[in-house]
CHARMM internal coordinates of N, CA and C (Angstrom, degrees):
IC EDIT
DIST 1 N 1 CA 1.4549
DIST 1 CA 1 C 1.5253
ANGL 1 N 1 CA 1 C 107.64
DIST 1 C 2 N 1.2887
ANGL 1 CA 1 C 2 N 116.18
DIHE 1 N 1 CA 1 C 2 N 138.82
DIST 2 N 2 CA 1.4639
ANGL 1 C 2 N 2 CA 121.60
DIHE 1 CA 1 C 2 N 2 CA -179.63
DIST 2 CA 2 C 1.5231
ANGL 2 N 2 CA 2 C 109.53
DIHE 1 C 2 N 2 CA 2 C -72.03
DIST 2 C 3 N 1.3337
ANGL 2 CA 2 C 3 N 115.72
DIHE 2 N 2 CA 2 C 3 N 149.79
DIST 3 N 3 CA 1.4535
ANGL 2 C 3 N 3 CA 121.88
DIHE 2 CA 2 C 3 N 3 CA -177.08
DIST 3 CA 3 C 1.5175
ANGL 3 N 3 CA 3 C 114.26
DIHE 2 C 3 N 3 CA 3 C -59.59
DIST 3 C 4 N 1.3283
ANGL 3 CA 3 C 4 N 117.03
DIHE 3 N 3 CA 3 C 4 N -40.32
DIST 4 N 4 CA 1.4619
ANGL 3 C 4 N 4 CA 119.17
DIHE 3 CA 3 C 4 N 4 CA -177.40
DIST 4 CA 4 C 1.5227
ANGL 4 N 4 CA 4 C 111.72
DIHE 3 C 4 N 4 CA 4 C -67.06
DIST 4 C 5 N 1.3209
ANGL 4 CA 4 C 5 N 117.28
DIHE 4 N 4 CA 4 C 5 N -35.11
DIST 5 N 5 CA 1.4650
ANGL 4 C 5 N 5 CA 120.16
DIHE 4 CA 4 C 5 N 5 CA 177.79
DIST 5 CA 5 C 1.5297
ANGL 5 N 5 CA 5 C 109.58
DIHE 4 C 5 N 5 CA 5 C -68.60
DIST 5 C 6 N 1.3207
ANGL 5 CA 5 C 6 N 116.81
DIHE 5 N 5 CA 5 C 6 N -37.90
DIST 6 N 6 CA 1.4650
ANGL 5 C 6 N 6 CA 120.69
DIHE 5 CA 5 C 6 N 6 CA 177.32
DIST 6 CA 6 C 1.5239
ANGL 6 N 6 CA 6 C 110.55
DIHE 5 C 6 N 6 CA 6 C -60.52
DIST 6 C 7 N 1.3169
ANGL 6 CA 6 C 7 N 116.43
DIHE 6 N 6 CA 6 C 7 N -39.22
DIST 7 N 7 CA 1.4644
ANGL 6 C 7 N 7 CA 120.82
DIHE 6 CA 6 C 7 N 7 CA 179.29
DIST 7 CA 7 C 1.5247
ANGL 7 N 7 CA 7 C 110.73
DIHE 6 C 7 N 7 CA 7 C -66.47
DIST 7 C 8 N 1.3244
ANGL 7 CA 7 C 8 N 116.85
DIHE 7 N 7 CA 7 C 8 N -39.74
DIST 8 N 8 CA 1.4619
ANGL 7 C 8 N 8 CA 121.17
DIHE 7 CA 7 C 8 N 8 CA 178.98
DIST 8 CA 8 C 1.5228
ANGL 8 N 8 CA 8 C 109.57
DIHE 7 C 8 N 8 CA 8 C -63.17
DIST 8 C 9 N 1.3171
ANGL 8 CA 8 C 9 N 116.38
DIHE 8 N 8 CA 8 C 9 N -45.80
DIST 9 N 9 CA 1.4602
ANGL 8 C 9 N 9 CA 121.37
DIHE 8 CA 8 C 9 N 9 CA -179.02
DIST 9 CA 9 C 1.5276
ANGL 9 N 9 CA 9 C 110.06
DIHE 8 C 9 N 9 CA 9 C -64.44
DIST 9 C 10 N 1.3173
ANGL 9 CA 9 C 10 N 116.75
DIHE 9 N 9 CA 9 C 10 N -46.16
DIST 10 N 10 CA 1.4652
ANGL 9 C 10 N 10 CA 120.63
DIHE 9 CA 9 C 10 N 10 CA -178.90
DIST 10 CA 10 C 1.5211
ANGL 10 N 10 CA 10 C 111.43
DIHE 9 C 10 N 10 CA 10 C -61.35
DIST 10 C 11 N 1.3225
ANGL 10 CA 10 C 11 N 117.30
DIHE 10 N 10 CA 10 C 11 N -42.86
DIST 11 N 11 CA 1.4663
ANGL 10 C 11 N 11 CA 118.97
DIHE 10 CA 10 C 11 N 11 CA -179.17
DIST 11 CA 11 C 1.5251
ANGL 11 N 11 CA 11 C 111.15
DIHE 10 C 11 N 11 CA 11 C -69.92
DIST 11 C 12 N 1.3205
ANGL 11 CA 11 C 12 N 117.31
DIHE 11 N 11 CA 11 C 12 N -31.09
DIST 12 N 12 CA 1.4700
ANGL 11 C 12 N 12 CA 120.72
DIHE 11 CA 11 C 12 N 12 CA 178.60
DIST 12 CA 12 C 1.5207
ANGL 12 N 12 CA 12 C 111.73
DIHE 11 C 12 N 12 CA 12 C -70.02
DIST 12 C 13 N 1.3153
ANGL 12 CA 12 C 13 N 116.91
DIHE 12 N 12 CA 12 C 13 N -32.73
DIST 13 N 13 CA 1.4688
ANGL 12 C 13 N 13 CA 121.03
DIHE 12 CA 12 C 13 N 13 CA -177.21
DIST 13 CA 13 C 1.5244
ANGL 13 N 13 CA 13 C 113.13
DIHE 12 C 13 N 13 CA 13 C -93.47
DIST 13 C 14 N 1.3100
ANGL 13 CA 13 C 14 N 116.87
DIHE 13 N 13 CA 13 C 14 N -6.02
DIST 14 N 14 CA 1.4581
ANGL 13 C 14 N 14 CA 121.33
DIHE 13 CA 13 C 14 N 14 CA -177.59
DIST 14 CA 14 C 1.5308
ANGL 14 N 14 CA 14 C 110.54
DIHE 13 C 14 N 14 CA 14 C -55.79
DIST 14 C 15 N 1.3250
ANGL 14 CA 14 C 15 N 115.97
DIHE 14 N 14 CA 14 C 15 N 126.59
DIST 15 N 15 CA 1.4553
ANGL 14 C 15 N 15 CA 121.35
DIHE 14 CA 14 C 15 N 15 CA 175.99
DIST 15 CA 15 C 1.5145
ANGL 15 N 15 CA 15 C 115.01
DIHE 14 C 15 N 15 CA 15 C 86.11
DIST 15 C 16 N 1.3218
ANGL 15 CA 15 C 16 N 118.45
DIHE 15 N 15 CA 15 C 16 N -1.32
DIST 16 N 16 CA 1.4612
ANGL 15 C 16 N 16 CA 120.04
DIHE 15 CA 15 C 16 N 16 CA 178.93
DIST 16 CA 16 C 1.5231
ANGL 16 N 16 CA 16 C 109.75
DIHE 15 C 16 N 16 CA 16 C -80.56
DIST 16 C 17 N 1.3197
ANGL 16 CA 16 C 17 N 116.76
DIHE 16 N 16 CA 16 C 17 N 143.35
DIST 17 N 17 CA 1.4583
ANGL 16 C 17 N 17 CA 122.12
DIHE 16 CA 16 C 17 N 17 CA -176.09
DIST 17 CA 17 C 1.5261
ANGL 17 N 17 CA 17 C 112.54
DIHE 16 C 17 N 17 CA 17 C -68.69
DIST 17 C 18 N 1.2984
ANGL 17 CA 17 C 18 N 117.98
DIHE 17 N 17 CA 17 C 18 N -41.35
DIST 18 N 18 CA 1.4552
ANGL 17 C 18 N 18 CA 121.95
DIHE 17 CA 17 C 18 N 18 CA -175.06
DIST 18 CA 18 C 1.5241
ANGL 18 N 18 CA 18 C 110.54
DIHE 17 C 18 N 18 CA 18 C -99.90
DIST 18 C 19 N 1.2987
ANGL 18 CA 18 C 19 N 115.80
DIHE 18 N 18 CA 18 C 19 N 46.68
DIST 19 N 19 CA 1.4490
ANGL 18 C 19 N 19 CA 121.63
DIHE 18 CA 18 C 19 N 19 CA -172.83
DIST 19 CA 19 C 1.5363
ANGL 19 N 19 CA 19 C 112.50
DIHE 18 C 19 N 19 CA 19 C -60.40
DIST 19 C 20 N 1.3237
ANGL 19 CA 19 C 20 N 118.35
DIHE 19 N 19 CA 19 C 20 N -43.59
DIST 20 N 20 CA 1.4620
ANGL 19 C 20 N 20 CA 120.84
DIHE 19 CA 19 C 20 N 20 CA -177.41
DIST 20 CA 20 C 1.5323
ANGL 20 N 20 CA 20 C 110.96
DIHE 19 C 20 N 20 CA 20 C -62.26
DIST 20 C 21 N 1.3226
ANGL 20 CA 20 C 21 N 116.70
DIHE 20 N 20 CA 20 C 21 N -44.70
DIST 21 N 21 CA 1.4679
ANGL 20 C 21 N 21 CA 120.63
DIHE 20 CA 20 C 21 N 21 CA 177.77
DIST 21 CA 21 C 1.5274
ANGL 21 N 21 CA 21 C 110.49
DIHE 20 C 21 N 21 CA 21 C -62.55
DIST 21 C 22 N 1.3267
ANGL 21 CA 21 C 22 N 116.59
DIHE 21 N 21 CA 21 C 22 N -43.46
DIST 22 N 22 CA 1.4600
ANGL 21 C 22 N 22 CA 121.07
DIHE 21 CA 21 C 22 N 22 CA 179.31
DIST 22 CA 22 C 1.5250
ANGL 22 N 22 CA 22 C 111.13
DIHE 21 C 22 N 22 CA 22 C -59.68
DIST 22 C 23 N 1.3402
ANGL 22 CA 22 C 23 N 116.20
DIHE 22 N 22 CA 22 C 23 N -41.92
DIST 23 N 23 CA 1.4627
ANGL 22 C 23 N 23 CA 119.96
DIHE 22 CA 22 C 23 N 23 CA 179.12
DIST 23 CA 23 C 1.5251
ANGL 23 N 23 CA 23 C 110.56
DIHE 22 C 23 N 23 CA 23 C -59.67
DIST 23 C 24 N 1.3420
ANGL 23 CA 23 C 24 N 117.32
DIHE 23 N 23 CA 23 C 24 N -42.52
DIST 24 N 24 CA 1.4667
ANGL 23 C 24 N 24 CA 120.90
DIHE 23 CA 23 C 24 N 24 CA 179.74
DIST 24 CA 24 C 1.5223
ANGL 24 N 24 CA 24 C 111.05
DIHE 23 C 24 N 24 CA 24 C -61.61
DIST 24 C 25 N 1.3183
ANGL 24 CA 24 C 25 N 116.72
DIHE 24 N 24 CA 24 C 25 N -45.15
DIST 25 N 25 CA 1.4632
ANGL 24 C 25 N 25 CA 121.31
DIHE 24 CA 24 C 25 N 25 CA 179.86
DIST 25 CA 25 C 1.5292
ANGL 25 N 25 CA 25 C 110.33
DIHE 24 C 25 N 25 CA 25 C -62.75
DIST 25 C 26 N 1.3105
ANGL 25 CA 25 C 26 N 116.23
DIHE 25 N 25 CA 25 C 26 N -44.77
DIST 26 N 26 CA 1.4598
ANGL 25 C 26 N 26 CA 121.27
DIHE 25 CA 25 C 26 N 26 CA -178.09
DIST 26 CA 26 C 1.5210
ANGL 26 N 26 CA 26 C 110.64
DIHE 25 C 26 N 26 CA 26 C -66.51
DIST 26 C 27 N 1.3193
ANGL 26 CA 26 C 27 N 116.60
DIHE 26 N 26 CA 26 C 27 N -43.18
DIST 27 N 27 CA 1.4589
ANGL 26 C 27 N 27 CA 120.48
DIHE 26 CA 26 C 27 N 27 CA 179.58
DIST 27 CA 27 C 1.5258
ANGL 27 N 27 CA 27 C 110.76
DIHE 26 C 27 N 27 CA 27 C -59.94
DIST 27 C 28 N 1.3250
ANGL 27 CA 27 C 28 N 116.57
DIHE 27 N 27 CA 27 C 28 N -43.61
DIST 28 N 28 CA 1.4673
ANGL 27 C 28 N 28 CA 120.17
DIHE 27 CA 27 C 28 N 28 CA 178.34
DIST 28 CA 28 C 1.5278
ANGL 28 N 28 CA 28 C 111.08
DIHE 27 C 28 N 28 CA 28 C -62.89
DIST 28 C 29 N 1.3295
ANGL 28 CA 28 C 29 N 117.02
DIHE 28 N 28 CA 28 C 29 N -41.00
DIST 29 N 29 CA 1.4708
ANGL 28 C 29 N 29 CA 119.14
DIHE 28 CA 28 C 29 N 29 CA -178.88
DIST 29 CA 29 C 1.5274
ANGL 29 N 29 CA 29 C 111.17
DIHE 28 C 29 N 29 CA 29 C -68.77
DIST 29 C 30 N 1.3289
ANGL 29 CA 29 C 30 N 117.53
DIHE 29 N 29 CA 29 C 30 N -35.04
DIST 30 N 30 CA 1.4614
ANGL 29 C 30 N 30 CA 120.19
DIHE 29 CA 29 C 30 N 30 CA 179.33
DIST 30 CA 30 C 1.5270
ANGL 30 N 30 CA 30 C 111.70
DIHE 29 C 30 N 30 CA 30 C -73.29
DIST 30 C 31 N 1.3363
ANGL 30 CA 30 C 31 N 116.55
DIHE 30 N 30 CA 30 C 31 N -27.99
DIST 31 N 31 CA 1.4660
ANGL 30 C 31 N 31 CA 120.17
DIHE 30 CA 30 C 31 N 31 CA 179.27
DIST 31 CA 31 C 1.5177
ANGL 31 N 31 CA 31 C 112.49
DIHE 30 C 31 N 31 CA 31 C -81.84
DIST 31 C 32 N 1.3444
ANGL 31 CA 31 C 32 N 116.61
DIHE 31 N 31 CA 31 C 32 N -19.05
DIST 32 N 32 CA 1.4622
ANGL 31 C 32 N 32 CA 119.91
DIHE 31 CA 31 C 32 N 32 CA 179.95
DIST 32 CA 32 C 1.5211
ANGL 32 N 32 CA 32 C 109.45
DIHE 31 C 32 N 32 CA 32 C -61.25
DIST 32 C 33 N 1.3210
ANGL 32 CA 32 C 33 N 115.85
DIHE 32 N 32 CA 32 C 33 N 132.84
DIST 33 N 33 CA 1.4669
ANGL 32 C 33 N 33 CA 117.21
DIHE 32 CA 32 C 33 N 33 CA 178.94
DIST 33 CA 33 C 1.5315
ANGL 33 N 33 CA 33 C 111.12
DIHE 32 C 33 N 33 CA 33 C -65.52
DIST 33 C 34 N 1.2906
ANGL 33 CA 33 C 34 N 114.89
DIHE 33 N 33 CA 33 C 34 N 138.14
DIST 34 N 34 CA 1.4610
ANGL 33 C 34 N 34 CA 121.53
DIHE 33 CA 33 C 34 N 34 CA 177.45
DIST 34 CA 34 C 1.5133
ANGL 34 N 34 CA 34 C 105.73
DIHE 33 C 34 N 34 CA 34 C -131.21
DIST 34 C 35 N 1.3016
ANGL 34 CA 34 C 35 N 115.90
DIHE 34 N 34 CA 34 C 35 N 97.30
DIST 35 N 35 CA 1.4591
ANGL 34 C 35 N 35 CA 118.20
DIHE 34 CA 34 C 35 N 35 CA -175.35
DIST 35 CA 35 C 1.5168
ANGL 35 N 35 CA 35 C 110.31
DIHE 34 C 35 N 35 CA 35 C -90.43
DIST 35 C 36 N 1.2673
ANGL 35 CA 35 C 36 N 114.41
DIHE 35 N 35 CA 35 C 36 N 125.24
DIST 36 N 36 CA 1.4554
ANGL 35 C 36 N 36 CA 122.87
DIHE 35 CA 35 C 36 N 36 CA 173.61
DIST 36 CA 36 C 1.5239
ANGL 36 N 36 CA 36 C 104.98
DIHE 35 C 36 N 36 CA 36 C -121.04
DIST 36 C 37 N 1.3094
ANGL 36 CA 36 C 37 N 116.56
DIHE 36 N 36 CA 36 C 37 N 102.73
DIST 37 N 37 CA 1.4609
ANGL 36 C 37 N 37 CA 121.05
DIHE 36 CA 36 C 37 N 37 CA -174.91
DIST 37 CA 37 C 1.5187
ANGL 37 N 37 CA 37 C 110.87
DIHE 36 C 37 N 37 CA 37 C -56.92
DIST 37 C 38 N 1.3218
ANGL 37 CA 37 C 38 N 114.58
DIHE 37 N 37 CA 37 C 38 N 127.45
DIST 38 N 38 CA 1.4548
ANGL 37 C 38 N 38 CA 120.58
DIHE 37 CA 37 C 38 N 38 CA 177.68
DIST 38 CA 38 C 1.5238
ANGL 38 N 38 CA 38 C 114.13
DIHE 37 C 38 N 38 CA 38 C 81.17
DIST 38 C 39 N 1.3416
ANGL 38 CA 38 C 39 N 117.55
DIHE 38 N 38 CA 38 C 39 N 4.87
DIST 39 N 39 CA 1.4619
ANGL 38 C 39 N 39 CA 120.86
DIHE 38 CA 38 C 39 N 39 CA -179.29
DIST 39 CA 39 C 1.5246
ANGL 39 N 39 CA 39 C 108.50
DIHE 38 C 39 N 39 CA 39 C -107.67
DIST 39 C 40 N 1.3025
ANGL 39 CA 39 C 40 N 116.09
DIHE 39 N 39 CA 39 C 40 N 132.04
DIST 40 N 40 CA 1.4585
ANGL 39 C 40 N 40 CA 122.67
DIHE 39 CA 39 C 40 N 40 CA 179.77
DIST 40 CA 40 C 1.5297
ANGL 40 N 40 CA 40 C 110.91
DIHE 39 C 40 N 40 CA 40 C -59.34
DIST 40 C 41 N 1.3223
ANGL 40 CA 40 C 41 N 117.19
DIHE 40 N 40 CA 40 C 41 N 142.34
DIST 41 N 41 CA 1.4693
ANGL 40 C 41 N 41 CA 122.13
DIHE 40 CA 40 C 41 N 41 CA -178.70
DIST 41 CA 41 C 1.5293
ANGL 41 N 41 CA 41 C 112.45
DIHE 40 C 41 N 41 CA 41 C -58.75
DIST 41 C 42 N 1.3259
ANGL 41 CA 41 C 42 N 117.62
DIHE 41 N 41 CA 41 C 42 N -35.16
DIST 42 N 42 CA 1.4719
ANGL 41 C 42 N 42 CA 120.01
DIHE 41 CA 41 C 42 N 42 CA 178.07
DIST 42 CA 42 C 1.5188
ANGL 42 N 42 CA 42 C 111.18
DIHE 41 C 42 N 42 CA 42 C -63.19
DIST 42 C 43 N 1.3232
ANGL 42 CA 42 C 43 N 116.83
DIHE 42 N 42 CA 42 C 43 N -37.53
DIST 43 N 43 CA 1.4629
ANGL 42 C 43 N 43 CA 121.26
DIHE 42 CA 42 C 43 N 43 CA 178.94
DIST 43 CA 43 C 1.5379
ANGL 43 N 43 CA 43 C 109.47
DIHE 42 C 43 N 43 CA 43 C -67.98
DIST 43 C 44 N 1.3316
ANGL 43 CA 43 C 44 N 116.62
DIHE 43 N 43 CA 43 C 44 N -39.76
DIST 44 N 44 CA 1.4641
ANGL 43 C 44 N 44 CA 120.71
DIHE 43 CA 43 C 44 N 44 CA 177.42
DIST 44 CA 44 C 1.5244
ANGL 44 N 44 CA 44 C 109.66
DIHE 43 C 44 N 44 CA 44 C -62.15
DIST 44 C 45 N 1.3279
ANGL 44 CA 44 C 45 N 117.41
DIHE 44 N 44 CA 44 C 45 N -40.83
DIST 45 N 45 CA 1.4679
ANGL 44 C 45 N 45 CA 121.15
DIHE 44 CA 44 C 45 N 45 CA 178.60
DIST 45 CA 45 C 1.5271
ANGL 45 N 45 CA 45 C 110.63
DIHE 44 C 45 N 45 CA 45 C -63.63
DIST 45 C 46 N 1.3024
ANGL 45 CA 45 C 46 N 116.74
DIHE 45 N 45 CA 45 C 46 N -42.50
DIST 46 N 46 CA 1.4710
ANGL 45 C 46 N 46 CA 120.80
DIHE 45 CA 45 C 46 N 46 CA 178.17
DIST 46 CA 46 C 1.5172
ANGL 46 N 46 CA 46 C 109.96
DIHE 45 C 46 N 46 CA 46 C -62.01
DIST 46 C 47 N 1.3323
ANGL 46 CA 46 C 47 N 116.84
DIHE 46 N 46 CA 46 C 47 N -42.55
DIST 47 N 47 CA 1.4649
ANGL 46 C 47 N 47 CA 121.16
DIHE 46 CA 46 C 47 N 47 CA 177.58
DIST 47 CA 47 C 1.5262
ANGL 47 N 47 CA 47 C 110.83
DIHE 46 C 47 N 47 CA 47 C -57.97
DIST 47 C 48 N 1.3395
ANGL 47 CA 47 C 48 N 117.06
DIHE 47 N 47 CA 47 C 48 N -45.89
DIST 48 N 48 CA 1.4664
ANGL 47 C 48 N 48 CA 121.08
DIHE 47 CA 47 C 48 N 48 CA -179.65
DIST 48 CA 48 C 1.5305
ANGL 48 N 48 CA 48 C 110.58
DIHE 47 C 48 N 48 CA 48 C -60.08
DIST 48 C 49 N 1.3205
ANGL 48 CA 48 C 49 N 115.96
DIHE 48 N 48 CA 48 C 49 N -42.09
DIST 49 N 49 CA 1.4676
ANGL 48 C 49 N 49 CA 120.57
DIHE 48 CA 48 C 49 N 49 CA -179.69
DIST 49 CA 49 C 1.5271
ANGL 49 N 49 CA 49 C 110.74
DIHE 48 C 49 N 49 CA 49 C -65.69
DIST 49 C 50 N 1.3197
ANGL 49 CA 49 C 50 N 117.05
DIHE 49 N 49 CA 49 C 50 N -43.37
DIST 50 N 50 CA 1.4640
ANGL 49 C 50 N 50 CA 120.55
DIHE 49 CA 49 C 50 N 50 CA 178.59
DIST 50 CA 50 C 1.5207
ANGL 50 N 50 CA 50 C 111.50
DIHE 49 C 50 N 50 CA 50 C -65.33
DIST 50 C 51 N 1.3336
ANGL 50 CA 50 C 51 N 116.61
DIHE 50 N 50 CA 50 C 51 N -40.01
DIST 51 N 51 CA 1.4559
ANGL 50 C 51 N 51 CA 120.61
DIHE 50 CA 50 C 51 N 51 CA 178.72
DIST 51 CA 51 C 1.5294
ANGL 51 N 51 CA 51 C 109.81
DIHE 50 C 51 N 51 CA 51 C -62.67
DIST 51 C 52 N 1.3218
ANGL 51 CA 51 C 52 N 116.34
DIHE 51 N 51 CA 51 C 52 N -42.73
DIST 52 N 52 CA 1.4556
ANGL 51 C 52 N 52 CA 119.90
DIHE 51 CA 51 C 52 N 52 CA 177.02
DIST 52 CA 52 C 1.5258
ANGL 52 N 52 CA 52 C 110.31
DIHE 51 C 52 N 52 CA 52 C -59.28
DIST 52 C 53 N 1.3212
ANGL 52 CA 52 C 53 N 116.69
DIHE 52 N 52 CA 52 C 53 N -47.04
DIST 53 N 53 CA 1.4652
ANGL 52 C 53 N 53 CA 121.18
DIHE 52 CA 52 C 53 N 53 CA 179.96
DIST 53 CA 53 C 1.5161
ANGL 53 N 53 CA 53 C 110.85
DIHE 52 C 53 N 53 CA 53 C -55.18
DIST 53 C 54 N 1.3218
ANGL 53 CA 53 C 54 N 115.97
DIHE 53 N 53 CA 53 C 54 N -45.89
DIST 54 N 54 CA 1.4583
ANGL 53 C 54 N 54 CA 120.61
DIHE 53 CA 53 C 54 N 54 CA -179.31
DIST 54 CA 54 C 1.5266
ANGL 54 N 54 CA 54 C 111.54
DIHE 53 C 54 N 54 CA 54 C -66.50
DIST 54 C 55 N 1.3218
ANGL 54 CA 54 C 55 N 116.41
DIHE 54 N 54 CA 54 C 55 N -47.55
DIST 55 N 55 CA 1.4671
ANGL 54 C 55 N 55 CA 120.99
DIHE 54 CA 54 C 55 N 55 CA -176.90
DIST 55 CA 55 C 1.5262
ANGL 55 N 55 CA 55 C 112.69
DIHE 54 C 55 N 55 CA 55 C -59.88
DIST 55 C 56 N 1.3261
ANGL 55 CA 55 C 56 N 117.57
DIHE 55 N 55 CA 55 C 56 N -32.14
DIST 56 N 56 CA 1.4628
ANGL 55 C 56 N 56 CA 120.51
DIHE 55 CA 55 C 56 N 56 CA -176.43
DIST 56 CA 56 C 1.5280
ANGL 56 N 56 CA 56 C 114.05
DIHE 55 C 56 N 56 CA 56 C -97.53
DIST 56 C 57 N 1.3272
ANGL 56 CA 56 C 57 N 117.53
DIHE 56 N 56 CA 56 C 57 N 5.71
DIST 57 N 57 CA 1.4652
ANGL 56 C 57 N 57 CA 119.45
DIHE 56 CA 56 C 57 N 57 CA 175.22
DIST 57 CA 57 C 1.5207
ANGL 57 N 57 CA 57 C 109.06
DIHE 56 C 57 N 57 CA 57 C -70.24
DIST 57 C 58 N 1.3177
ANGL 57 CA 57 C 58 N 115.82
DIHE 57 N 57 CA 57 C 58 N 135.27
DIST 58 N 58 CA 1.4649
ANGL 57 C 58 N 58 CA 120.31
DIHE 57 CA 57 C 58 N 58 CA -178.48
DIST 58 CA 58 C 1.5323
ANGL 58 N 58 CA 58 C 112.09
DIHE 57 C 58 N 58 CA 58 C -94.00
DIST 58 C 59 N 1.3055
ANGL 58 CA 58 C 59 N 116.60
DIHE 58 N 58 CA 58 C 59 N -25.50
DIST 59 N 59 CA 1.4615
ANGL 58 C 59 N 59 CA 122.30
DIHE 58 CA 58 C 59 N 59 CA -175.57
DIST 59 CA 59 C 1.5352
ANGL 59 N 59 CA 59 C 109.82
DIHE 58 C 59 N 59 CA 59 C -93.30
DIST 59 C 60 N 1.3225
ANGL 59 CA 59 C 60 N 116.63
DIHE 59 N 59 CA 59 C 60 N 118.53
DIST 60 N 60 CA 1.4675
ANGL 59 C 60 N 60 CA 121.00
DIHE 59 CA 59 C 60 N 60 CA -178.23
DIST 60 CA 60 C 1.5345
ANGL 60 N 60 CA 60 C 112.03
DIHE 59 C 60 N 60 CA 60 C -64.22
DIST 60 C 61 N 1.3305
ANGL 60 CA 60 C 61 N 117.38
DIHE 60 N 60 CA 60 C 61 N -34.05
DIST 61 N 61 CA 1.4654
ANGL 60 C 61 N 61 CA 120.11
DIHE 60 CA 60 C 61 N 61 CA 177.55
DIST 61 CA 61 C 1.5245
ANGL 61 N 61 CA 61 C 110.09
DIHE 60 C 61 N 61 CA 61 C -65.40
DIST 61 C 62 N 1.3373
ANGL 61 CA 61 C 62 N 116.39
DIHE 61 N 61 CA 61 C 62 N -39.52
DIST 62 N 62 CA 1.4647
ANGL 61 C 62 N 62 CA 120.90
DIHE 61 CA 61 C 62 N 62 CA 178.04
DIST 62 CA 62 C 1.5281
ANGL 62 N 62 CA 62 C 110.09
DIHE 61 C 62 N 62 CA 62 C -64.60
DIST 62 C 63 N 1.3325
ANGL 62 CA 62 C 63 N 116.74
DIHE 62 N 62 CA 62 C 63 N -38.32
DIST 63 N 63 CA 1.4686
ANGL 62 C 63 N 63 CA 120.32
DIHE 62 CA 62 C 63 N 63 CA 177.66
DIST 63 CA 63 C 1.5314
ANGL 63 N 63 CA 63 C 110.09
DIHE 62 C 63 N 63 CA 63 C -62.16
DIST 63 C 64 N 1.3223
ANGL 63 CA 63 C 64 N 116.34
DIHE 63 N 63 CA 63 C 64 N -43.05
DIST 64 N 64 CA 1.4546
ANGL 63 C 64 N 64 CA 120.46
DIHE 63 CA 63 C 64 N 64 CA 178.88
DIST 64 CA 64 C 1.5316
ANGL 64 N 64 CA 64 C 111.71
DIHE 63 C 64 N 64 CA 64 C -61.85
DIST 64 C 65 N 1.3256
ANGL 64 CA 64 C 65 N 115.38
DIHE 64 N 64 CA 64 C 65 N -43.46
DIST 65 N 65 CA 1.4674
ANGL 64 C 65 N 65 CA 120.25
DIHE 64 CA 64 C 65 N 65 CA 178.57
DIST 65 CA 65 C 1.5325
ANGL 65 N 65 CA 65 C 110.80
DIHE 64 C 65 N 65 CA 65 C -64.72
DIST 65 C 66 N 1.3230
ANGL 65 CA 65 C 66 N 116.01
DIHE 65 N 65 CA 65 C 66 N -40.34
DIST 66 N 66 CA 1.4644
ANGL 65 C 66 N 66 CA 121.40
DIHE 65 CA 65 C 66 N 66 CA 177.45
DIST 66 CA 66 C 1.5340
ANGL 66 N 66 CA 66 C 110.07
DIHE 65 C 66 N 66 CA 66 C -58.38
DIST 66 C 67 N 1.3372
ANGL 66 CA 66 C 67 N 116.32
DIHE 66 N 66 CA 66 C 67 N -46.41
DIST 67 N 67 CA 1.4606
ANGL 66 C 67 N 67 CA 120.11
DIHE 66 CA 66 C 67 N 67 CA 179.41
DIST 67 CA 67 C 1.5249
ANGL 67 N 67 CA 67 C 111.98
DIHE 66 C 67 N 67 CA 67 C -65.76
DIST 67 C 68 N 1.3242
ANGL 67 CA 67 C 68 N 116.32
DIHE 67 N 67 CA 67 C 68 N -40.47
DIST 68 N 68 CA 1.4594
ANGL 67 C 68 N 68 CA 120.55
DIHE 67 CA 67 C 68 N 68 CA 178.47
DIST 68 CA 68 C 1.5278
ANGL 68 N 68 CA 68 C 110.86
DIHE 67 C 68 N 68 CA 68 C -61.92
DIST 68 C 69 N 1.3183
ANGL 68 CA 68 C 69 N 117.01
DIHE 68 N 68 CA 68 C 69 N -44.38
DIST 69 N 69 CA 1.4564
ANGL 68 C 69 N 69 CA 121.02
DIHE 68 CA 68 C 69 N 69 CA 179.51
DIST 69 CA 69 C 1.5259
ANGL 69 N 69 CA 69 C 111.77
DIHE 68 C 69 N 69 CA 69 C -66.43
DIST 69 C 70 N 1.3182
ANGL 69 CA 69 C 70 N 117.31
DIHE 69 N 69 CA 69 C 70 N -29.68
DIST 70 N 70 CA 1.4631
ANGL 69 C 70 N 70 CA 119.73
DIHE 69 CA 69 C 70 N 70 CA -178.95
DIST 70 CA 70 C 1.5278
ANGL 70 N 70 CA 70 C 112.47
DIHE 69 C 70 N 70 CA 70 C -74.06
DIST 70 C 71 N 1.3230
ANGL 70 CA 70 C 71 N 116.06
DIHE 70 N 70 CA 70 C 71 N -18.88
DIST 71 N 71 CA 1.4593
ANGL 70 C 71 N 71 CA 119.72
DIHE 70 CA 70 C 71 N 71 CA 178.77
DIST 71 CA 71 C 1.5069
ANGL 71 N 71 CA 71 C 108.05
DIHE 70 C 71 N 71 CA 71 C -75.48
END
COOR INIT
IC SEED 1 N 1 CA 1 C
IC BUILD
């Protein structure tokens, strides 16, 4: 896993009570193969990291801004 994605995950889980369990779930999801035909593996990894960032956002306005910026 790339260092920057690890930082995103760590900051998203900071302060959560069930952090160890969350790490296991996240690690399994990041290890799951995600094949995108014709797409470089580094790009797939970036996609997984961005998806994680979005999925764990708590603020709906921030999610909207995230989606707007991604367009």
